[in-house]
N, CA, C and O atoms as CSV, one atom per row, in Angstrom:
chain,resi,resn,atom,element,x,y,z
A,1,MET,N,N,-122.570,41.936,44.929
A,1,MET,CA,C,-123.160,40.654,45.247
A,1,MET,C,C,-122.182,39.563,44.836
A,1,MET,O,O,-121.886,39.425,43.649
A,2,PRO,N,N,-121.672,38.782,45.788
A,2,PRO,CA,C,-120.717,37.734,45.456
A,2,PRO,C,C,-121.333,36.687,44.525
A,2,PRO,O,O,-122.540,36.450,44.545
A,3,ASP,N,N,-120.486,36.076,43.720
A,3,ASP,CA,C,-120.926,35.062,42.776
A,3,ASP,C,C,-119.939,33.899,42.815
A,3,ASP,O,O,-119.001,33.893,43.611
A,4,HIS,N,N,-120.159,32.937,41.964
A,4,HIS,CA,C,-119.258,31.787,41.930
A,4,HIS,C,C,-119.064,31.305,40.503
A,4,HIS,O,O,-119.774,31.724,39.588
A,5,ALA,N,N,-118.101,30.428,40.328
A,5,ALA,CA,C,-117.815,29.840,39.025
A,5,ALA,C,C,-117.416,28.387,39.224
A,5,ALA,O,O,-116.960,27.993,40.297
A,6,HIS,N,N,-117.593,27.606,38.179
A,6,HIS,CA,C,-117.174,26.213,38.197
A,6,HIS,C,C,-115.973,26.059,37.279
A,6,HIS,O,O,-115.964,26.588,36.168
A,7,LEU,N,N,-114.969,25.341,37.738
A,7,LEU,CA,C,-113.770,25.107,36.945
A,7,LEU,C,C,-113.363,23.650,37.038
A,7,LEU,O,O,-113.477,23.025,38.092
A,8,ILE,N,N,-112.894,23.124,35.938
A,8,ILE,CA,C,-112.189,21.854,35.949
A,8,ILE,C,C,-110.809,22.186,35.405
A,8,ILE,O,O,-110.674,22.657,34.276
A,9,LEU,N,N,-109.800,21.940,36.204
A,9,LEU,CA,C,-108.468,22.305,35.768
A,9,LEU,C,C,-107.435,21.296,36.232
A,9,LEU,O,O,-107.668,20.515,37.156
A,10,GLN,N,N,-106.309,21.332,35.580
A,10,GLN,CA,C,-105.171,20.516,35.971
A,10,GLN,C,C,-104.033,21.476,36.269
A,10,GLN,O,O,-103.562,22.170,35.369
A,11,PRO,N,N,-103.576,21.528,37.538
A,11,PRO,CA,C,-102.498,22.452,37.885
A,11,PRO,C,C,-101.240,22.200,37.063
A,11,PRO,O,O,-100.898,21.060,36.747
A,12,LEU,N,N,-100.568,23.284,36.727
A,12,LEU,CA,C,-99.311,23.192,35.992
A,12,LEU,C,C,-98.155,22.998,36.959
A,12,LEU,O,O,-98.252,23.307,38.146
A,13,GLU,N,N,-97.077,22.488,36.428
A,13,GLU,CA,C,-95.882,22.284,37.229
A,13,GLU,C,C,-95.213,23.631,37.487
A,13,GLU,O,O,-94.942,24.389,36.555
A,14,LYS,N,N,-94.952,23.916,38.747
A,14,LYS,CA,C,-94.311,25.161,39.164
A,14,LYS,C,C,-92.791,25.005,39.072
A,14,LYS,O,O,-92.094,25.847,38.508
A,15,PHE,N,N,-92.316,23.935,39.628
A,15,PHE,CA,C,-90.918,23.519,39.593
A,15,PHE,C,C,-90.939,22.021,39.331
A,15,PHE,O,O,-91.998,21.404,39.444
A,16,PRO,N,N,-89.821,21.423,38.991
A,16,PRO,CA,C,-89.840,19.965,38.782
A,16,PRO,C,C,-90.465,19.233,39.981
A,16,PRO,O,O,-90.016,19.368,41.119
A,17,GLU,N,N,-91.489,18.474,39.692
A,17,GLU,CA,C,-92.228,17.671,40.671
A,17,GLU,C,C,-92.932,18.498,41.747
A,17,GLU,O,O,-93.218,17.977,42.825
A,18,SER,N,N,-93.214,19.760,41.481
A,18,SER,CA,C,-93.946,20.634,42.389
A,18,SER,C,C,-94.962,21.427,41.557
A,18,SER,O,O,-94.601,22.090,40.584
A,19,PHE,N,N,-96.211,21.348,41.949
A,19,PHE,CA,C,-97.284,21.957,41.165
A,19,PHE,C,C,-97.878,23.158,41.891
A,19,PHE,O,O,-97.797,23.258,43.116
A,20,PHE,N,N,-98.483,24.077,41.116
A,20,PHE,CA,C,-99.204,25.187,41.712
A,20,PHE,C,C,-100.351,24.626,42.541
A,20,PHE,O,O,-101.031,23.691,42.119
A,21,SER,N,N,-100.562,25.199,43.722
A,21,SER,CA,C,-101.658,24.740,44.576
A,21,SER,C,C,-102.969,25.333,44.086
A,21,SER,O,O,-102.986,26.338,43.376
A,22,LEU,N,N,-104.056,24.703,44.472
A,22,LEU,CA,C,-105.374,25.216,44.111
A,22,LEU,C,C,-105.570,26.617,44.700
A,22,LEU,O,O,-106.168,27.482,44.060
A,23,ALA,N,N,-105.069,26.840,45.915
A,23,ALA,CA,C,-105.182,28.163,46.538
A,23,ALA,C,C,-104.482,29.228,45.696
A,23,ALA,O,O,-105.017,30.323,45.527
A,24,GLU,N,N,-103.302,28.928,45.169
A,24,GLU,CA,C,-102.584,29.883,44.322
A,24,GLU,C,C,-103.348,30.168,43.038
A,24,GLU,O,O,-103.450,31.316,42.607
A,25,ILE,N,N,-103.876,29.126,42.438
A,25,ILE,CA,C,-104.607,29.276,41.174
A,25,ILE,C,C,-105.866,30.110,41.384
A,25,ILE,O,O,-106.121,31.055,40.637
A,26,LEU,N,N,-106.654,29.762,42.402
A,26,LEU,CA,C,-107.897,30.487,42.667
A,26,LEU,C,C,-107.634,31.933,43.067
A,26,LEU,O,O,-108.369,32.831,42.659
A,27,HIS,N,N,-106.591,32.166,43.862
A,27,HIS,CA,C,-106.268,33.543,44.236
A,27,HIS,C,C,-105.961,34.370,42.989
A,27,HIS,O,O,-106.430,35.500,42.855
A,28,SER,N,N,-105.187,33.810,42.097
A,28,SER,CA,C,-104.831,34.525,40.869
A,28,SER,C,C,-106.071,34.845,40.038
A,28,SER,O,O,-106.243,35.979,39.591
A,29,ILE,N,N,-106.925,33.863,39.831
A,29,ILE,CA,C,-108.142,34.051,39.032
A,29,ILE,C,C,-109.074,35.062,39.694
A,29,ILE,O,O,-109.546,35.995,39.044
A,30,LYS,N,N,-109.339,34.875,40.998
A,30,LYS,CA,C,-110.277,35.751,41.708
A,30,LYS,C,C,-109.737,37.173,41.825
A,30,LYS,O,O,-110.491,38.131,41.659
A,31,SER,N,N,-108.466,37.322,42.104
A,31,SER,CA,C,-107.880,38.649,42.256
A,31,SER,C,C,-107.942,39.427,40.946
A,31,SER,O,O,-108.424,40.559,40.911
A,32,TYR,N,N,-107.456,38.820,39.880
A,32,TYR,CA,C,-107.433,39.513,38.596
A,32,TYR,C,C,-108.848,39.847,38.111
A,32,TYR,O,O,-109.131,40.984,37.733
A,33,SER,N,N,-109.729,38.846,38.126
A,33,SER,CA,C,-111.069,39.075,37.579
A,33,SER,C,C,-111.862,40.072,38.417
A,33,SER,O,O,-112.574,40.907,37.860
A,34,SER,N,N,-111.754,40.005,39.745
A,34,SER,CA,C,-112.512,40.961,40.561
A,34,SER,C,C,-111.992,42.381,40.361
A,34,SER,O,O,-112.781,43.325,40.335
A,35,ASN,N,N,-110.677,42.549,40.221
A,35,ASN,CA,C,-110.137,43.883,39.942
A,35,ASN,C,C,-110.653,44.415,38.610
A,35,ASN,O,O,-111.023,45.585,38.511
A,36,GLN,N,N,-110.679,43.567,37.588
A,36,GLN,CA,C,-111.153,43.997,36.268
A,36,GLN,C,C,-112.648,44.305,36.270
A,36,GLN,O,O,-113.077,45.287,35.665
A,37,ILE,N,N,-113.437,43.482,36.939
A,37,ILE,CA,C,-114.885,43.704,37.012
A,37,ILE,C,C,-115.182,45.002,37.755
A,37,ILE,O,O,-115.983,45.815,37.294
A,38,ASN,N,N,-114.534,45.197,38.907
A,38,ASN,CA,C,-114.759,46.427,39.668
A,38,ASN,C,C,-114.310,47.659,38.891
A,38,ASN,O,O,-114.962,48.702,38.951
A,39,LYS,N,N,-113.205,47.547,38.164
A,39,LYS,CA,C,-112.731,48.673,37.365
A,39,LYS,C,C,-113.753,49.005,36.273
A,39,LYS,O,O,-114.086,50.171,36.058
A,40,MET,N,N,-114.244,47.974,35.592
A,40,MET,CA,C,-115.199,48.176,34.506
A,40,MET,C,C,-116.513,48.779,35.014
A,40,MET,O,O,-117.088,49.650,34.363
A,41,LEU,N,N,-116.982,48.321,36.167
A,41,LEU,CA,C,-118.249,48.794,36.725
A,41,LEU,C,C,-118.087,50.037,37.599
A,41,LEU,O,O,-119.066,50.583,38.108
A,42,ARG,N,N,-116.833,50.478,37.765
A,42,ARG,CA,C,-116.528,51.621,38.643
A,42,ARG,C,C,-117.126,51.411,40.034
A,42,ARG,O,O,-117.802,52.273,40.597
A,43,MET,N,N,-116.841,50.231,40.549
A,43,MET,CA,C,-117.326,49.843,41.870
A,43,MET,C,C,-116.164,49.279,42.670
A,43,MET,O,O,-115.043,49.168,42.175
A,44,SER,N,N,-116.450,48.930,43.901
A,44,SER,CA,C,-115.469,48.228,44.724
A,44,SER,C,C,-116.219,47.203,45.557
A,44,SER,O,O,-117.443,47.255,45.676
A,45,GLY,N,N,-115.484,46.291,46.121
A,45,GLY,CA,C,-116.101,45.291,46.984
A,45,GLY,C,C,-115.947,43.886,46.453
A,45,GLY,O,O,-115.369,43.655,45.391
A,46,ALA,N,N,-116.476,42.964,47.212
A,46,ALA,CA,C,-116.340,41.541,46.906
A,46,ALA,C,C,-117.123,41.177,45.649
A,46,ALA,O,O,-118.241,41.643,45.429
A,47,ILE,N,N,-116.516,40.351,44.852
A,47,ILE,CA,C,-117.167,39.797,43.661
A,47,ILE,C,C,-117.422,38.309,43.889
A,47,ILE,O,O,-118.514,37.810,43.619
A,48,TRP,N,N,-116.426,37.619,44.378
A,48,TRP,CA,C,-116.480,36.167,44.520
A,48,TRP,C,C,-116.811,35.749,45.945
A,48,TRP,O,O,-116.437,36.424,46.904
A,49,LEU,N,N,-117.512,34.637,46.075
A,49,LEU,CA,C,-117.754,34.053,47.386
A,49,LEU,C,C,-116.411,33.700,48.024
A,49,LEU,O,O,-115.486,33.274,47.333
A,50,ASP,N,N,-116.307,33.874,49.329
A,50,ASP,CA,C,-115.062,33.583,50.033
A,50,ASP,C,C,-115.067,32.120,50.490
A,50,ASP,O,O,-114.965,31.824,51.680
A,51,GLU,N,N,-115.185,31.236,49.534
A,51,GLU,CA,C,-115.190,29.807,49.824
A,51,GLU,C,C,-114.841,29.065,48.552
A,51,GLU,O,O,-114.849,29.639,47.464
A,52,ASN,N,N,-114.537,27.802,48.693
A,52,ASN,CA,C,-114.365,26.959,47.518
A,52,ASN,C,C,-114.634,25.523,47.909
A,52,ASN,O,O,-114.524,25.141,49.074
A,53,PHE,N,N,-114.976,24.768,46.947
A,53,PHE,CA,C,-115.206,23.336,47.107
A,53,PHE,C,C,-114.376,22.665,46.033
A,53,PHE,O,O,-114.567,22.901,44.840
A,54,ASP,N,N,-113.465,21.837,46.463
A,54,ASP,CA,C,-112.628,21.185,45.471
A,54,ASP,C,C,-112.597,19.686,45.707
A,54,ASP,O,O,-112.827,19.188,46.810
A,55,ARG,N,N,-112.307,19.008,44.642
A,55,ARG,CA,C,-112.186,17.557,44.712
A,55,ARG,C,C,-111.298,17.089,43.572
A,55,ARG,O,O,-111.159,17.771,42.557
A,56,ILE,N,N,-110.715,15.947,43.747
A,56,ILE,CA,C,-109.917,15.331,42.694
A,56,ILE,C,C,-110.857,14.495,41.843
A,56,ILE,O,O,-111.604,13.665,42.360
A,57,VAL,N,N,-110.817,14.717,40.547
A,57,VAL,CA,C,-111.637,13.938,39.623
A,57,VAL,C,C,-110.875,12.661,39.321
A,57,VAL,O,O,-109.740,12.695,38.846
A,58,ARG,N,N,-111.502,11.557,39.597
A,58,ARG,CA,C,-110.836,10.261,39.463
A,58,ARG,C,C,-111.510,9.440,38.366
A,58,ARG,O,O,-112.482,8.725,38.611
A,59,GLY,N,N,-110.988,9.554,37.186
A,59,GLY,CA,C,-111.473,8.735,36.091
A,59,GLY,C,C,-112.292,9.508,35.078
A,59,GLY,O,O,-112.827,10.583,35.350
A,60,GLU,N,N,-112.368,8.914,33.896
A,60,GLU,CA,C,-113.048,9.558,32.781
A,60,GLU,C,C,-114.542,9.724,33.018
A,60,GLU,O,O,-115.106,10.753,32.648
A,61,SER,N,N,-115.193,8.743,33.621
A,61,SER,CA,C,-116.644,8.859,33.826
A,61,SER,C,C,-116.965,10.009,34.778
A,61,SER,O,O,-117.940,10.729,34.565
A,62,GLU,N,N,-116.168,10.189,35.815
A,62,GLU,CA,C,-116.404,11.300,36.739
A,62,GLU,C,C,-116.109,12.639,36.057
A,62,GLU,O,O,-116.818,13.619,36.286
A,63,LEU,N,N,-115.076,12.684,35.230
A,63,LEU,CA,C,-114.765,13.897,34.486
A,63,LEU,C,C,-115.931,14.277,33.574
A,63,LEU,O,O,-116.332,15.440,33.536
A,64,LEU,N,N,-116.469,13.319,32.852
A,64,LEU,CA,C,-117.600,13.584,31.964
A,64,LEU,C,C,-118.831,14.041,32.742
A,64,LEU,O,O,-119.560,14.923,32.288
A,65,GLU,N,N,-119.067,13.443,33.917
A,65,GLU,CA,C,-120.198,13.843,34.763
A,65,GLU,C,C,-120.046,15.308,35.193
A,65,GLU,O,O,-120.997,16.084,35.100
A,66,LYS,N,N,-118.861,15.681,35.657
A,66,LYS,CA,C,-118.630,17.064,36.105
A,66,LYS,C,C,-118.713,18.039,34.933
A,66,LYS,O,O,-119.274,19.125,35.075
A,67,MET,N,N,-118.167,17.669,33.789
A,67,MET,CA,C,-118.227,18.529,32.611
A,67,MET,C,C,-119.677,18.738,32.179
A,67,MET,O,O,-120.070,19.859,31.857
A,68,ASN,N,N,-120.461,17.688,32.168
A,68,ASN,CA,C,-121.873,17.786,31.792
A,68,ASN,C,C,-122.627,18.710,32.748
A,68,ASN,O,O,-123.446,19.522,32.316
A,69,TYR,N,N,-122.351,18.587,34.036
A,69,TYR,CA,C,-122.993,19.447,35.032
A,69,TYR,C,C,-122.665,20.916,34.762
A,69,TYR,O,O,-123.557,21.764,34.730
A,70,ILE,N,N,-121.384,21.204,34.569
A,70,ILE,CA,C,-120.951,22.582,34.338
A,70,ILE,C,C,-121.513,23.127,33.028
A,70,ILE,O,O,-121.996,24.259,32.983
A,71,MET,N,N,-121.454,22.339,31.979
A,71,MET,CA,C,-121.912,22.801,30.669
A,71,MET,C,C,-123.409,23.075,30.648
A,71,MET,O,O,-123.863,23.957,29.917
A,72,ASN,N,N,-124.182,22.338,31.435
A,72,ASN,CA,C,-125.637,22.499,31.403
A,72,ASN,C,C,-126.184,23.504,32.405
A,72,ASN,O,O,-127.382,23.784,32.389
A,73,ASN,N,N,-125.336,24.062,33.284
A,73,ASN,CA,C,-125.813,25.079,34.225
A,73,ASN,C,C,-126.457,26.270,33.532
A,73,ASN,O,O,-127.552,26.668,33.928
A,74,PRO,N,N,-125.823,26.866,32.501
A,74,PRO,CA,C,-126.458,28.025,31.845
A,74,PRO,C,C,-127.794,27.678,31.182
A,74,PRO,O,O,-128.672,28.532,31.062
A,75,VAL,N,N,-127.940,26.431,30.757
A,75,VAL,CA,C,-129.203,25.984,30.147
A,75,VAL,C,C,-130.268,25.850,31.230
A,75,VAL,O,O,-131.401,26.294,31.047
A,76,LYS,N,N,-129.907,25.240,32.357
A,76,LYS,CA,C,-130.861,25.026,33.447
A,76,LYS,C,C,-131.452,26.317,33.976
A,76,LYS,O,O,-132.624,26.358,34.352
A,77,ILE,N,N,-130.652,27.372,34.010
A,77,ILE,CA,C,-131.174,28.630,34.563
A,77,ILE,C,C,-131.708,29.564,33.482
A,77,ILE,O,O,-132.075,30.703,33.769
A,78,GLY,N,N,-131.752,29.084,32.236
A,78,GLY,CA,C,-132.400,29.823,31.172
A,78,GLY,C,C,-131.576,30.904,30.489
A,78,GLY,O,O,-132.135,31.768,29.813
A,79,LEU,N,N,-130.262,30.872,30.652
A,79,LEU,CA,C,-129.425,31.872,29.977
A,79,LEU,C,C,-129.277,31.593,28.487
A,79,LEU,O,O,-129.179,32.520,27.683
A,80,VAL,N,N,-129.263,30.314,28.121
A,80,VAL,CA,C,-129.120,29.898,26.723
A,80,VAL,C,C,-129.931,28.631,26.503
A,80,VAL,O,O,-130.334,27.962,27.455
A,81,GLY,N,N,-130.163,28.314,25.243
A,81,GLY,CA,C,-130.879,27.091,24.908
A,81,GLY,C,C,-129.964,25.883,24.812
A,81,GLY,O,O,-130.388,24.754,25.060
A,82,ASN,N,N,-128.702,26.122,24.451
A,82,ASN,CA,C,-127.710,25.046,24.294
A,82,ASN,C,C,-126.413,25.471,24.965
A,82,ASN,O,O,-126.061,26.650,24.925
A,83,PRO,N,N,-125.693,24.535,25.583
A,83,PRO,CA,C,-124.422,24.887,26.225
A,83,PRO,C,C,-123.451,25.599,25.279
A,83,PRO,O,O,-122.719,26.493,25.702
A,84,GLU,N,N,-123.442,25.210,24.012
A,84,GLU,CA,C,-122.517,25.795,23.043
A,84,GLU,C,C,-122.792,27.284,22.802
A,84,GLU,O,O,-121.916,28.004,22.324
A,85,ASP,N,N,-124.005,27.748,23.130
A,85,ASP,CA,C,-124.369,29.143,22.929
A,85,ASP,C,C,-123.910,30.052,24.069
A,85,ASP,O,O,-123.988,31.276,23.954
A,86,TYR,N,N,-123.435,29.466,25.164
A,86,TYR,CA,C,-122.994,30.257,26.315
A,86,TYR,C,C,-121.559,30.710,26.073
A,86,TYR,O,O,-120.636,29.896,26.084
A,87,LYS,N,N,-121.374,32.008,25.854
A,87,LYS,CA,C,-120.061,32.497,25.425
A,87,LYS,C,C,-118.995,32.415,26.505
A,87,LYS,O,O,-117.812,32.564,26.199
A,88,TRP,N,N,-119.365,32.187,27.744
A,88,TRP,CA,C,-118.380,32.107,28.821
A,88,TRP,C,C,-117.932,30.676,29.084
A,88,TRP,O,O,-117.123,30.443,29.982
A,89,LEU,N,N,-118.429,29.733,28.334
A,89,LEU,CA,C,-117.993,28.346,28.467
A,89,LEU,C,C,-116.735,28.157,27.644
A,89,LEU,O,O,-116.736,28.388,26.434
A,90,TYR,N,N,-115.681,27.745,28.283
A,90,TYR,CA,C,-114.406,27.552,27.594
A,90,TYR,C,C,-113.966,26.109,27.777
A,90,TYR,O,O,-113.806,25.638,28.904
A,91,LEU,N,N,-113.774,25.425,26.689
A,91,LEU,CA,C,-113.279,24.055,26.709
A,91,LEU,C,C,-111.981,23.995,25.930
A,91,LEU,O,O,-111.949,24.278,24.733
A,92,GLU,N,N,-110.923,23.628,26.610
A,92,GLU,CA,C,-109.655,23.428,25.928
A,92,GLU,C,C,-109.578,21.967,25.533
A,92,GLU,O,O,-110.114,21.102,26.226
A,93,ASN,N,N,-108.929,21.694,24.447
A,93,ASN,CA,C,-108.783,20.318,23.979
A,93,ASN,C,C,-108.185,19.463,25.092
A,93,ASN,O,O,-107.067,19.719,25.539
A,94,LEU,N,N,-108.916,18.461,25.535
A,94,LEU,CA,C,-108.468,17.581,26.620
A,94,LEU,C,C,-107.610,16.457,26.047
A,94,LEU,O,O,-108.046,15.702,25.177
A,95,LYS,N,N,-106.409,16.364,26.541
A,95,LYS,CA,C,-105.505,15.289,26.115
A,95,LYS,C,C,-104.867,14.623,27.293
A,95,LYS,O,O,-104.076,13.696,27.125
């Protein structure tokens, strides 16, 4: 059963003044994770939805809005009582 994930990321520089594309980043994440999940479950087949929705976050208020949405998803569907209790939520120090 395909699933999805929410990410907020900033692409890294591939070469001077050239950055990894979102397609490259998502392919890497989806390929590696689906192979590992299928290996662990001794299954095969699609894990991730074959689609994506991306946008450029413009400004701190929009970043905070998107972060709040992502952090509260596990709470809304009843997986945890607080976002901090969801072990799959990863926040790197934003600078």
